[in-house]
N, C-alpha and C positions, 0 to 999 in steps of 0.2 A: 412290301410296298404299301403306302397309305391307301386306304379305300377311296379317298377323294383327295384331290389337290387342284390348284388353280393355275391356269396358264392363259395369257391373253385375256384376262378378265372373265374366263369361263371356268366353272367348276367341273372337273372331269372325274368320272367314276371308272371302276374296273370294266364295267359293261361298255362304256364309251370307248375305251382302249380296244376292247375286243371287236367292236364295230368298225373301228378304223383299220385294224389289222385285216379283218374280213374284206373290207372295201379294197385294200391294196392287193390282197391275194386273189380275189375274184376278178380283178381287172389288171392283169400283168402288163398290158400294153399302154395303160394310162400314164401320162406324165404328171408331175406334181401339181400343176395348175388345174388339170382336169379333176384330180382327186380332191383338192381343196374346194373347188366349186361344187362338186357333188356332195361333199360333207356339209357345206353351207346349206344346200337345198334340203338335205335330210334333217338337219338341226334347225332349219328356218333361221339361220344366223345371218341377219340382214341389218342394214342401218335403217334410220328413220324414214328414208326415202324408198326402202324396199330393195336396195341394191345388195347383192351378195357381198359379204365381208371376207372375200377369198384371200385378200392380202394378209389379214389377221389370222385366218385359218392356216395359210401357208407358213407363216411364222411359227404358229403353234406346232404344226407338224414337224418343222425343222428342229424345234426344241425337243420334241418327243423322240425324234430320231437320234439326236445327239445324246439323249439320256439313255438310249438303248432300249426304249419301251416299244418302238415300232421300227420297221425297216423300210425306208422310202426308196423308190427307184432313183437312180442317178439323175442329177439335174440335166436337162437337155442342153442348157448353156447358162453361163453366168453373164447377165446383162452388164454388171459393173466391170467385170474383167474384160469383156469384149470392148466396152467403151474405153478402158484405159489404153488399149492397144491402138486406138484410132488417134489421128491428129487432134490436138486439143484446140478447140475454138477456132476452126478454120474460117468462120464467118467474119472474124474481126480483121479488118484491113489495117494497114499502118496508119491511115487517116483516123480510123475509129479508135486507135490507141493514143491519139494526140492529147496533150495535157488540156484539161478543162478547168479554168479558173474564173474568178470573178465573184459576183454576188448571186444569191439565191434567186433574186428577181430576174436575172438574165436567163434563167433556165425554165421559169414557170410559164405555163402550167406543166407540172410533172405528169407524164403519162404512165399509168400502171397497166401492164398487160398480163393477164392471167394465162399461164402456159396451158395449152390444150391441144397441142399437136406435136408430132415427132420432131419437127424442125426446132420448135421452141424448146422442147425437152432436151435435145442435144446441146443447144446453146446454153441452156440453164445448167446442165451438168458440167459442161466444159468450163464455164466461168468459175463454178465452185471448185472444180478439180484443180484448176490452175492458179486461182487467185485467193482462195480462202484457206487460212492456215490449217483448218480441219479437213479440207478436201471435200469430196462427195462420197457419202456412204449410203445414199438412198433415204427417202423419207420413211417415217414410222407411222403406220396406220393411215387414218384419214389425213389428207394434207392438201394444201394449196401452194402453188409455186407462182411467183410473180417476177416479171422482168421490168426494169425501171428505165424510162427514157425521159430526156428533156424535151422541150418544145421544138427543138431542131431535129428530133429523132435520133439524138446521140445516146448511145447506151451508157447508163450510169452504174448499173449493178443489178442485183437480184435479191429476193427474199423468199424464205421457205418457212411456212407454218405447218406443223405436223401434230400428231396426237400428243397429249400431255404426258408427262412423266407419271408413273404409277403411284409412287409414294415419295413425297417430299415433306419432311417433318414440319419445317417452318411455314411452308405454304398451307399445309393441312391445318395447322394450328390457327393460321390467319383466317381461313375459311370457317373453321369450327365444325367440320363434319367428322363423322366416325367412319370406320371402314366400310360399313354397309352403304352409307350415303355416297361415299367416294366411288364405290363400285357402280352404283346406279348412275351417277352424274358426271363421271370423269370425262365423258365425251363432250361435255359442254365447256371444256377448257382446251385451248390450243396453245401449242408451244412454238415460240419464235426460235426455230432450230438453227437457222442460218440467216445472216444478214451481211451482205457484201456490197460495199461501195468500191468500185474499181480503183486501183491504186493511182491512176492518173487523173482522177476526179478530185479536185481540191476546192470545195465550195463550203464555206462556213454555214452551219445550221442545216445542211442538207439532210443529214441522217435523221435528226429529230423530226424534220418536216415530212419525210417519207414514212416514218413510223406513224405519224398522225393521220396521213392520208389513208394508209392501209387499214389501220384499226377502225376507221370510220366505215369501211366497206367490208371488212373481214366477215362479220357475222352474216351479212346478206349473201356474200359469195358462198359461205359454208352452207347456208340454208339451201341455196340453189343447187349445190353439188351433192349434199348429203342428207338434206331433208330435216335438219335441225340447226338451231342457232348456236352461237358461241357467247357465253356470258362473262368469261374471264380469260385473259391471255397471260402467258408466263414466258420468261426467258431466264437463262443462266449465263452469267458473265464470269469468265475466269479472272479471279482476283489478282493473280500475278501478272496478268497481261493488260487488263483494261479496268477503267474506273466506272464504266457504265454511264458516261457523261451524256450520251444521246438519249438514253432511257430516262435519266433524271430530268433532262431538258423537256421531255415529252410528258412529264408528270407521272411516270411509272413509280411504283412504291417498292423500295427494297425492304423485304420482310425477314431477311436472315441469310443463311448460307447452307450449302449442301454439306454432307458429311464425307464426300470424296469416295463414295463406294460404287458409284455407277448404277446402271439400271438393273443389273443382275446380281448384285451383291448387297445383302441387307445387313451384314454385320462384319466385324473385323476391322483391320486397319485400312486407312485410305488407300485406294487403288488408282484413282484418277484425280486431277486437280480439283481443289475446293473452289466452288463457284458461288457468287452472290445470287440470291433469288429475287427476281423482280416480277411484279404483278401489275396488271392494269384491268380493273373491272370495266366491262362494256355495258353493264346493266346495273342500275342503282340498287336493286334488291337482289344482288347476286348471291349473298349469303343465304337468304331465305330460299332461293331457288335451288342452290346447290346442296343444301342440307335437307331438302324436302324428301 
């Protein structure tokens, strides 16, 4: 085994692995969340606001477990599996699913609600699970979830921003950073991981309008939740399905395409659909800041 390797942006040593194993062995009654939280405290693994990065730690622990390097206790429950067994989006009545047509001005001002409670989370998950072609798989790392309403309080859709992809060749070339700068500053990029306009909403220019509204507030919302700003946003559009029209209309920049290898495969033949890479700088001197 290598003496050091990197997971979740952290460099791990043999001593780190020994410490994790001891933590698990010495506390046999602890569940995975308790273990990840204690690990964050010991390593002082926190975000810029001082909050424990236990979601990232839990992801790292699951990967170590799948690699056979540690042995985690069985999960108490699977939130996603439990959710799939529940009725999907019971909050939406027949009236709420009525066709919405007309012009954008009929709906304005659009109301953006940041999801911050269990009821909103359940609705948000249900919308993606039922109406987004990729379903709901849970956010990655730091994230913000938004529900979208018109001025009549009719639900229009939802949007998810999460942690940026670790390595994207065309994005990284556009920024001009090296591996060291990427490791330091990747948290300043957010990924538009899901964007859903409900299928009965047929309003021209609505999608690009929502993109503009949210990008104007995204960095401030991120600062409030995680203690640091966002300088650049990214998204990936499946080329065989979509043309990225709404992103183009909102002046996002298409900088290239992915290699089709996914988050956990750095070489070999394509394993997932090839996607076009779109970026939008939120800060004029983003290159200077991201390469610092």
